[in-house]
TITORZA-987438 format. One record per residue (C-alpha): x, y, z. Coordinates in Angstrom, 2 decimals. Layout:
# residues N
[r [X; Y; Z]],
...
//
This chain:
# residues 415
[r [96.76; 41.99; 188.22]],
[r [93.82; 43.87; 186.73]],
[r [91.50; 46.38; 188.75]],
[r [88.62; 43.61; 188.41]],
[r [90.12; 40.93; 190.49]],
[r [91.40; 43.72; 193.30]],
[r [87.76; 44.90; 193.73]],
[r [87.21; 40.89; 195.06]],
[r [85.09; 40.94; 198.32]],
[r [84.32; 39.13; 200.91]],
[r [81.71; 36.08; 200.13]],
[r [78.83; 35.77; 202.17]],
[r [77.43; 32.66; 201.39]],
[r [73.41; 31.85; 203.14]],
[r [74.93; 28.37; 204.64]],
[r [72.65; 26.08; 203.28]],
[r [75.94; 23.44; 203.30]],
[r [74.71; 20.88; 206.45]],
[r [70.91; 21.39; 204.72]],
[r [72.34; 19.80; 201.80]],
[r [74.42; 17.31; 204.07]],
[r [71.70; 16.47; 205.96]],
[r [69.10; 15.91; 202.96]],
[r [71.49; 13.66; 201.00]],
[r [72.29; 11.62; 204.20]],
[r [68.91; 11.49; 205.20]],
[r [67.36; 10.50; 200.71]],
[r [70.53; 7.90; 200.78]],
[r [69.29; 6.09; 204.67]],
[r [65.88; 5.61; 203.13]],
[r [67.34; 4.43; 200.43]],
[r [69.60; 1.51; 202.28]],
[r [66.48; 1.14; 203.83]],
[r [64.09; 0.06; 201.63]],
[r [67.09; -1.49; 199.33]],
[r [67.71; -4.36; 202.56]],
[r [63.55; -4.60; 202.48]],
[r [63.78; -5.51; 198.55]],
[r [61.83; -3.08; 197.52]],
[r [61.99; -2.34; 193.46]],
[r [64.63; 0.37; 192.39]],
[r [63.07; 2.67; 189.23]],
[r [65.72; 5.38; 187.63]],
[r [63.64; 8.69; 186.67]],
[r [64.47; 11.40; 184.58]],
[r [64.11; 15.30; 185.65]],
[r [59.67; 16.71; 185.20]],
[r [59.10; 13.10; 186.38]],
[r [56.11; 13.24; 188.87]],
[r [58.55; 12.63; 191.77]],
[r [55.37; 11.92; 194.48]],
[r [54.49; 8.28; 193.41]],
[r [58.26; 7.98; 194.59]],
[r [57.19; 7.67; 197.47]],
[r [53.68; 6.99; 197.26]],
[r [54.42; 3.68; 196.23]],
[r [57.74; 3.34; 198.58]],
[r [60.28; 2.39; 195.58]],
[r [63.94; 3.28; 195.98]],
[r [64.50; 5.87; 193.53]],
[r [67.88; 6.27; 190.71]],
[r [67.91; 9.64; 188.98]],
[r [70.59; 9.51; 186.02]],
[r [70.98; 12.70; 186.16]],
[r [71.43; 13.96; 189.36]],
[r [73.89; 11.50; 189.73]],
[r [76.01; 12.66; 186.49]],
[r [75.87; 15.93; 188.29]],
[r [77.22; 14.19; 191.32]],
[r [80.49; 12.55; 189.02]],
[r [80.73; 15.83; 187.57]],
[r [81.51; 17.38; 190.76]],
[r [83.43; 15.27; 192.53]],
[r [85.80; 14.89; 189.25]],
[r [84.99; 11.62; 187.29]],
[r [82.60; 12.77; 184.82]],
[r [85.19; 13.48; 181.88]],
[r [86.51; 9.13; 182.15]],
[r [83.07; 7.93; 182.23]],
[r [81.99; 9.99; 179.34]],
[r [85.20; 9.25; 177.17]],
[r [84.52; 5.66; 178.47]],
[r [81.50; 5.57; 176.78]],
[r [82.85; 7.35; 173.64]],
[r [85.27; 4.46; 173.16]],
[r [82.31; 2.32; 173.17]],
[r [80.50; 4.15; 169.86]],
[r [78.50; 6.37; 171.43]],
[r [79.30; 9.87; 170.35]],
[r [80.82; 12.88; 171.85]],
[r [78.01; 15.27; 170.56]],
[r [75.62; 13.62; 172.94]],
[r [74.36; 14.12; 176.57]],
[r [76.80; 14.26; 179.00]],
[r [74.45; 13.33; 181.27]],
[r [73.95; 10.04; 179.11]],
[r [77.21; 9.52; 178.83]],
[r [78.25; 10.05; 181.92]],
[r [76.11; 7.48; 182.53]],
[r [76.89; 4.96; 180.15]],
[r [80.36; 5.37; 181.79]],
[r [79.56; 4.62; 185.21]],
[r [77.73; 1.23; 183.77]],
[r [80.70; -0.16; 181.46]],
[r [83.23; 0.48; 184.08]],
[r [81.74; 1.02; 187.76]],
[r [84.65; 1.33; 189.17]],
[r [85.78; 4.96; 187.23]],
[r [82.47; 6.26; 188.92]],
[r [82.05; 8.06; 192.32]],
[r [80.50; 6.43; 194.76]],
[r [77.98; 5.05; 195.60]],
[r [76.65; 4.00; 192.66]],
[r [73.06; 3.85; 190.88]],
[r [71.08; 0.48; 192.16]],
[r [70.48; -1.25; 189.02]],
[r [67.05; -0.91; 187.79]],
[r [64.15; -3.09; 188.41]],
[r [62.04; -0.54; 185.85]],
[r [62.65; 3.23; 184.48]],
[r [60.32; 6.29; 183.67]],
[r [61.15; 8.95; 181.55]],
[r [59.13; 11.75; 180.06]],
[r [59.00; 14.56; 176.79]],
[r [58.56; 17.52; 179.48]],
[r [61.75; 19.45; 178.18]],
[r [64.15; 16.61; 176.42]],
[r [63.37; 14.36; 174.37]],
[r [66.10; 12.39; 174.65]],
[r [64.71; 11.56; 177.94]],
[r [63.14; 9.35; 175.92]],
[r [65.64; 7.90; 173.77]],
[r [68.13; 7.50; 177.26]],
[r [65.50; 5.78; 179.46]],
[r [65.08; 3.19; 175.53]],
[r [68.75; 2.41; 175.43]],
[r [68.89; 1.96; 179.53]],
[r [65.96; -0.37; 179.82]],
[r [66.88; -2.63; 176.90]],
[r [70.58; -2.73; 178.83]],
[r [68.79; -4.60; 181.97]],
[r [65.99; -5.56; 180.51]],
[r [63.44; -4.09; 182.51]],
[r [60.30; -2.31; 181.49]],
[r [59.84; 1.48; 180.55]],
[r [57.16; 4.43; 180.93]],
[r [56.80; 7.43; 179.54]],
[r [54.57; 10.52; 180.61]],
[r [54.34; 12.32; 176.95]],
[r [53.80; 15.57; 177.54]],
[r [52.09; 18.83; 175.57]],
[r [54.46; 21.10; 173.75]],
[r [53.19; 24.19; 174.94]],
[r [52.10; 26.90; 172.11]],
[r [50.17; 30.34; 172.81]],
[r [47.23; 28.35; 171.19]],
[r [47.55; 25.96; 173.60]],
[r [49.09; 28.15; 177.08]],
[r [47.95; 31.98; 178.33]],
[r [50.30; 34.10; 180.66]],
[r [51.47; 31.33; 182.17]],
[r [53.55; 32.49; 185.98]],
[r [57.68; 31.82; 185.85]],
[r [58.22; 30.51; 189.14]],
[r [54.43; 28.50; 189.81]],
[r [53.48; 27.76; 186.27]],
[r [49.61; 29.08; 187.35]],
[r [48.42; 30.10; 183.78]],
[r [45.64; 31.69; 182.88]],
[r [44.31; 29.39; 180.74]],
[r [45.88; 25.71; 179.41]],
[r [43.90; 23.93; 176.51]],
[r [41.40; 21.24; 178.09]],
[r [41.93; 18.66; 175.42]],
[r [45.88; 18.45; 176.06]],
[r [45.34; 18.27; 180.06]],
[r [43.08; 15.58; 179.61]],
[r [45.64; 13.44; 177.46]],
[r [48.30; 14.18; 179.61]],
[r [45.85; 13.09; 183.16]],
[r [45.15; 10.16; 180.95]],
[r [48.86; 9.23; 180.74]],
[r [49.61; 10.31; 184.16]],
[r [46.57; 7.46; 185.34]],
[r [48.48; 5.08; 182.99]],
[r [51.88; 5.32; 184.67]],
[r [49.76; 5.14; 188.16]],
[r [49.18; 1.43; 186.35]],
[r [52.52; 0.36; 185.44]],
[r [54.19; 1.90; 189.35]],
[r [50.97; -0.79; 190.61]],
[r [52.69; -3.23; 188.71]],
[r [56.12; -3.56; 189.71]],
[r [55.78; -2.30; 192.82]],
[r [52.30; -3.20; 194.29]],
[r [48.18; -0.80; 194.90]],
[r [48.79; 2.15; 195.61]],
[r [46.93; 3.49; 198.82]],
[r [45.15; 6.53; 198.16]],
[r [45.00; 7.89; 201.21]],
[r [49.57; 8.01; 201.48]],
[r [48.66; 10.08; 197.70]],
[r [46.94; 12.26; 199.14]],
[r [49.55; 12.46; 202.30]],
[r [52.62; 12.91; 199.86]],
[r [50.95; 15.74; 197.61]],
[r [49.91; 17.88; 200.93]],
[r [53.03; 17.65; 201.85]],
[r [54.57; 18.26; 198.54]],
[r [52.00; 21.26; 198.17]],
[r [53.77; 22.69; 201.49]],
[r [57.05; 21.74; 199.98]],
[r [56.52; 23.16; 196.24]],
[r [55.15; 26.73; 198.25]],
[r [58.26; 27.07; 200.32]],
[r [60.71; 26.70; 197.04]],
[r [58.72; 29.83; 195.11]],
[r [58.95; 31.67; 198.18]],
[r [62.49; 31.21; 198.11]],
[r [63.11; 32.00; 194.49]],
[r [60.80; 34.97; 194.93]],
[r [63.30; 35.96; 198.18]],
[r [66.28; 35.78; 196.03]],
[r [65.00; 39.16; 193.67]],
[r [65.88; 41.21; 196.45]],
[r [67.64; 43.78; 196.97]],
[r [70.89; 42.72; 197.86]],
[r [70.87; 39.50; 196.31]],
[r [70.80; 37.36; 199.37]],
[r [71.72; 33.90; 198.13]],
[r [74.44; 32.46; 196.45]],
[r [74.17; 30.35; 193.38]],
[r [76.57; 27.79; 194.86]],
[r [73.55; 26.60; 196.86]],
[r [70.58; 28.28; 195.02]],
[r [71.50; 25.61; 192.59]],
[r [71.02; 22.34; 194.33]],
[r [67.77; 23.21; 194.75]],
[r [66.67; 21.24; 191.48]],
[r [67.40; 18.10; 192.98]],
[r [64.27; 18.80; 195.29]],
[r [62.21; 20.22; 193.04]],
[r [63.11; 17.24; 189.88]],
[r [63.36; 14.45; 192.68]],
[r [62.92; 14.08; 196.14]],
[r [59.70; 17.30; 196.33]],
[r [57.18; 14.66; 198.28]],
[r [59.59; 13.55; 201.03]],
[r [59.62; 14.20; 204.61]],
[r [63.15; 15.62; 204.38]],
[r [62.22; 18.33; 201.20]],
[r [60.05; 19.75; 203.40]],
[r [62.58; 19.63; 206.51]],
[r [65.04; 21.02; 204.24]],
[r [62.97; 23.79; 202.55]],
[r [61.19; 24.71; 205.86]],
[r [65.26; 26.08; 207.25]],
[r [66.13; 26.83; 203.88]],
[r [63.01; 29.68; 203.80]],
[r [63.75; 31.11; 207.65]],
[r [67.67; 31.09; 206.66]],
[r [66.42; 33.26; 203.27]],
[r [63.94; 35.52; 205.31]],
[r [66.42; 36.64; 207.81]],
[r [69.15; 37.32; 205.77]],
[r [66.12; 39.51; 203.63]],
[r [64.88; 40.86; 206.91]],
[r [68.37; 42.40; 207.51]],
[r [69.04; 43.73; 203.65]],
[r [71.92; 41.03; 203.39]],
[r [73.83; 40.17; 200.42]],
[r [75.95; 37.30; 199.09]],
[r [78.25; 40.11; 198.26]],
[r [79.01; 44.22; 197.73]],
[r [76.27; 44.24; 194.55]],
[r [77.20; 45.83; 191.40]],
[r [76.30; 43.95; 189.06]],
[r [72.32; 41.81; 188.42]],
[r [72.48; 39.32; 186.30]],
[r [69.98; 36.47; 185.78]],
[r [71.11; 33.72; 184.16]],
[r [69.86; 30.58; 181.99]],
[r [71.48; 26.97; 181.36]],
[r [72.48; 23.82; 183.50]],
[r [74.71; 24.29; 185.79]],
[r [78.64; 23.80; 185.53]],
[r [78.93; 21.31; 187.87]],
[r [81.95; 20.68; 187.48]],
[r [82.79; 24.66; 187.94]],
[r [80.46; 25.46; 190.17]],
[r [83.32; 28.14; 191.96]],
[r [82.28; 30.02; 188.77]],
[r [79.26; 31.24; 190.81]],
[r [81.66; 32.59; 194.25]],
[r [84.03; 33.76; 191.48]],
[r [81.25; 36.51; 189.85]],
[r [79.32; 36.67; 193.27]],
[r [82.99; 38.00; 194.59]],
[r [83.40; 40.73; 191.94]],
[r [80.00; 41.30; 192.63]],
[r [77.74; 40.30; 189.83]],
[r [74.80; 38.79; 192.12]],
[r [72.25; 36.35; 190.37]],
[r [68.73; 37.31; 191.27]],
[r [67.08; 35.19; 188.83]],
[r [68.78; 31.24; 187.92]],
[r [65.82; 30.43; 184.66]],
[r [67.15; 26.88; 184.70]],
[r [66.20; 26.49; 188.70]],
[r [62.99; 27.96; 188.32]],
[r [62.65; 26.17; 185.59]],
[r [62.40; 22.83; 188.00]],
[r [60.22; 24.69; 190.09]],
[r [56.46; 24.44; 189.86]],
[r [52.91; 25.10; 192.83]],
[r [51.29; 21.79; 193.53]],
[r [47.67; 22.05; 194.64]],
[r [47.15; 18.67; 196.46]],
[r [43.49; 19.20; 195.74]],
[r [43.94; 18.26; 191.99]],
[r [46.97; 16.22; 192.17]],
[r [46.88; 15.62; 187.93]],
[r [46.48; 18.77; 187.21]],
[r [49.69; 19.94; 189.21]],
[r [51.08; 17.14; 187.46]],
[r [50.39; 18.48; 184.50]],
[r [51.56; 21.78; 185.70]],
[r [55.38; 20.92; 185.70]],
[r [55.35; 20.99; 181.86]],
[r [54.55; 24.63; 181.28]],
[r [58.28; 26.17; 181.56]],
[r [59.84; 28.28; 178.71]],
[r [61.84; 25.40; 177.60]],
[r [59.17; 23.16; 177.05]],
[r [57.33; 26.33; 174.72]],
[r [57.72; 28.17; 171.42]],
[r [59.75; 30.92; 171.66]],
[r [57.17; 33.29; 171.34]],
[r [55.96; 32.17; 174.90]],
[r [59.33; 34.27; 176.30]],
[r [57.43; 37.33; 178.43]],
[r [57.03; 35.31; 181.36]],
[r [61.08; 35.05; 181.55]],
[r [61.00; 39.02; 180.80]],
[r [58.84; 39.69; 183.37]],
[r [60.97; 37.74; 185.49]],
[r [63.59; 39.67; 184.52]],
[r [61.46; 42.62; 185.03]],
[r [60.96; 41.93; 188.51]],
[r [64.20; 41.46; 189.67]],
[r [65.84; 44.17; 188.06]],
[r [68.83; 43.02; 186.33]],
[r [71.41; 44.96; 184.21]],
[r [72.74; 42.18; 182.27]],
[r [72.55; 38.02; 182.06]],
[r [75.12; 34.95; 181.77]],
[r [74.02; 32.19; 179.23]],
[r [75.63; 28.65; 179.58]],
[r [75.61; 27.39; 176.31]],
[r [75.97; 24.12; 176.37]],
[r [77.29; 21.53; 173.97]],
[r [76.59; 18.43; 176.54]],
[r [73.09; 19.36; 176.26]],
[r [71.52; 20.70; 172.66]],
[r [67.90; 21.02; 173.75]],
[r [68.95; 24.03; 177.03]],
[r [71.03; 25.71; 174.77]],
[r [68.88; 25.59; 171.27]],
[r [66.80; 28.97; 173.48]],
[r [69.78; 30.95; 173.86]],
[r [70.51; 33.01; 171.52]],
[r [66.50; 33.78; 171.24]],
[r [66.65; 34.34; 174.53]],
[r [69.09; 36.93; 174.58]],
[r [67.57; 38.68; 171.53]],
[r [64.56; 38.76; 174.30]],
[r [66.77; 40.43; 176.32]],
[r [68.42; 42.43; 174.39]],
[r [64.84; 44.43; 172.63]],
[r [62.54; 44.03; 175.30]],
[r [64.75; 45.06; 178.13]],
[r [68.08; 46.15; 176.75]],
[r [70.13; 44.16; 178.31]],
[r [73.15; 42.62; 176.99]],
[r [74.23; 39.22; 177.49]],
[r [77.39; 36.87; 177.89]],
[r [77.59; 33.47; 175.79]],
[r [79.54; 31.52; 178.16]],
[r [80.47; 27.45; 176.41]],
[r [79.65; 25.97; 179.25]],
[r [78.74; 22.24; 179.24]],
[r [77.35; 20.23; 182.69]],
[r [79.43; 17.44; 182.84]],
[r [82.89; 17.35; 180.49]],
[r [85.01; 20.20; 182.24]],
[r [87.39; 20.44; 178.73]],
[r [85.04; 22.56; 177.05]],
[r [85.52; 25.62; 180.15]],
[r [88.37; 25.68; 180.96]],
[r [87.96; 27.63; 184.48]],
[r [90.67; 30.45; 183.62]],
[r [89.13; 31.02; 180.44]],
[r [85.49; 31.34; 181.59]],
[r [86.86; 34.20; 184.37]],
[r [88.75; 35.85; 181.73]],
[r [85.52; 36.48; 179.59]],
[r [83.38; 36.58; 182.05]],
[r [85.48; 39.87; 183.88]],
[r [85.74; 41.44; 180.46]],
[r [82.52; 41.44; 180.58]],
[r [81.62; 42.53; 183.72]],
[r [84.06; 45.91; 182.81]],
[r [81.80; 46.81; 179.74]],
[r [78.82; 46.87; 181.78]],
[r [81.05; 49.63; 184.33]],
//
């Protein structure tokens, strides 16, 4: 046993596990109720305006979240191989391959399966692949789909964005107006598949979404306290709330309880472990090997900032719902590399020592920013990065023991 393994400590997570269990149970209960009423089923992708799911009382399914669930339960590798056997390339998105596998050979997939869609909504707020995936699925099932075209932000269209809230000093009015029209078009599309929208319910859902978004922002702000109060094994699942169920009662109630837990811990000055190194991390979580975060934290390497989680969050203003839906797209992975200033500000605020960046052969879009991000952290803050190959669903490209060895060596270099 080497010295760093010998120094493993007591691990002290926040205790969100029971809260998540209740959240998912209530979400599935809602699904079953709406299915029994024969409400329409929609497939949605991250960065869509998730409030509309609750405004229109539709059944929601999320190929990305479901694929992550399969990876965490160990079925994604077989599903990926099924997709490849059907002629899809190994180099395509892990979420796409896992979903295709679950459609073609559902007996191999983790239950409960996604219900078959009656319509599909995708967006271009990060991943161009969302649009192509939605097209494949829509053609397979013969259902209508709608695309929200968000802008790709550049320095001449957006200035001084806050990394968590996505509030900006200035945003190009033409871009905001164009996207707002597309969002009005989405509402018309939703009315065509799910019935006329209730204006009062629209306002009610966005008020709830605003309260939930404020709690999410506060939770992630408190993660930057010293010592780092929570584990990434818990914080990583906040993307489910931020991306997919933001307008729900159960999301608000979860966040209210989760906020109090982390607030109390910060007040006591209690950390997830005996903190030795504070690391920024970025990349889609390797859902098949979340124990890697626990392993790091037991070695004293904590994660006060997870840029992947942060990108999923935005502050909702219920008095300006359409502007809020546009703000969702104002994150650093949907912008040119020379707009990484918001990341630098977050890294400074968190007082990080180093970075763990996950290069993902299962997601080319997020991986392309890894090297520019590492260069920026080194040039602006003198922070070194470990770049680790870690696909989100295919565990074969990241043997856990090899990853641990790489992390151990990196942490030793920081001492």
